[in-house]
C-alpha positions in Angstrom: 24.9 -54.8 -54.6 25.2 -50.9 -53.5 27.5 -51.3 -51.0 29.7 -53.2 -53.3 29.8 -50.5 -56.1 30.4 -47.8 -53.1 33.4 -49.5 -52.0 34.7 -50.2 -55.4 34.3 -46.4 -56.3 36.1 -45.4 -52.7 39.0 -47.5 -53.5 39.2 -46.3 -57.2 39.2 -42.7 -55.7 42.0 -43.4 -53.0 44.0 -44.7 -55.8 43.3 -41.8 -58.1 44.2 -39.6 -55.0 47.4 -41.4 -54.3 48.7 -41.2 -57.7 48.1 -37.2 -57.4 49.5 -36.9 -54.1 52.7 -38.9 -55.4 53.1 -36.6 -58.5 52.9 -33.7 -56.6 55.5 -34.9 -53.7 57.6 -36.0 -56.7 57.2 -32.7 -58.5 57.8 -30.6 -55.4 61.1 -32.6 -54.4 62.5 -31.6 -58.1 61.5 -28.4 -57.4 63.4 -27.9 -53.9 66.5 -29.9 -55.1 66.8 -27.3 -58.2 69.2 -27.7 -61.0 72.5 -27.5 -59.4 73.3 -31.1 -60.2 72.1 -30.6 -63.9 75.4 -30.2 -66.2 75.1 -29.8 -70.0 78.1 -31.6 -71.9 80.6 -29.3 -72.6 81.0 -28.3 -76.4 84.1 -29.2 -78.4 85.1 -25.5 -78.2 84.9 -25.4 -74.5 87.0 -28.4 -74.4 89.7 -26.8 -76.6 89.5 -23.6 -74.7 90.5 -25.6 -71.4 93.2 -27.4 -72.7 94.5 -24.5 -74.5 94.3 -22.5 -70.9 96.2 -25.7 -69.3 98.8 -25.2 -72.0 99.5 -21.9 -71.6 99.6 -22.0 -67.9 102.2 -24.5 -68.2 104.3 -22.5 -70.6 104.2 -19.5 -68.4 105.5 -21.7 -65.5 108.1 -23.2 -67.5 109.3 -19.5 -68.8 108.9 -18.4 -65.3 111.6 -20.9 -64.3 113.8 -20.9 -67.2 114.0 -16.9 -67.1 114.7 -17.4 -63.2 112.0 -15.0 -62.1 111.3 -14.0 -58.4 110.2 -17.1 -56.3 106.9 -15.5 -56.0 106.5 -15.3 -59.5 107.3 -18.8 -60.0 105.4 -20.2 -57.4 102.2 -18.3 -58.7 102.6 -19.7 -62.2 103.3 -23.4 -61.0 100.1 -22.9 -59.2 98.4 -21.4 -61.8 99.1 -24.3 -64.1 98.1 -27.0 -61.1 94.6 -25.1 -61.0 94.0 -25.2 -64.8 94.3 -28.9 -64.8 91.0 -28.9 -62.9 89.3 -26.9 -66.4 90.6 -29.8 -68.3 89.5 -32.5 -65.9 86.1 -31.0 -65.7 85.6 -30.4 -69.4 87.6 -33.2 -70.7 90.0 -33.4 -73.6 88.9 -32.3 -76.9 88.9 -34.4 -80.0 91.1 -32.0 -81.9 94.0 -30.4 -80.0 94.7 -26.5 -81.0 98.1 -25.9 -82.4 100.0 -24.6 -79.1 103.3 -26.4 -79.3 105.5 -22.9 -78.5 104.3 -19.6 -76.8 104.6 -17.9 -80.3 102.0 -20.5 -81.6 99.6 -19.9 -78.5 100.1 -16.1 -78.8 99.4 -16.2 -82.5 96.3 -17.8 -81.9 
């Protein structure tokens, strides 16, 4: 009977040790991975700012083309517009769009 009790205690200790080992291994893996993949949801204000940035870059590119500026300036503003689309796609579209129908409205904000 003592042998059975000893075996039961050993099995219970092994299970408890395995749980502790698994927990330590999981915790170590989380610490090793870091928080690079953790992304908090953007706020409405951040979404509006990203959209307004894209709109401003688009207006700058249109203005540079309409005023027949240098080829370098037109290419840079077009590139800026293209790059600013990444901000909007990263943050998402806002629920309410800021007033930005013209350059004057953007500059007034």
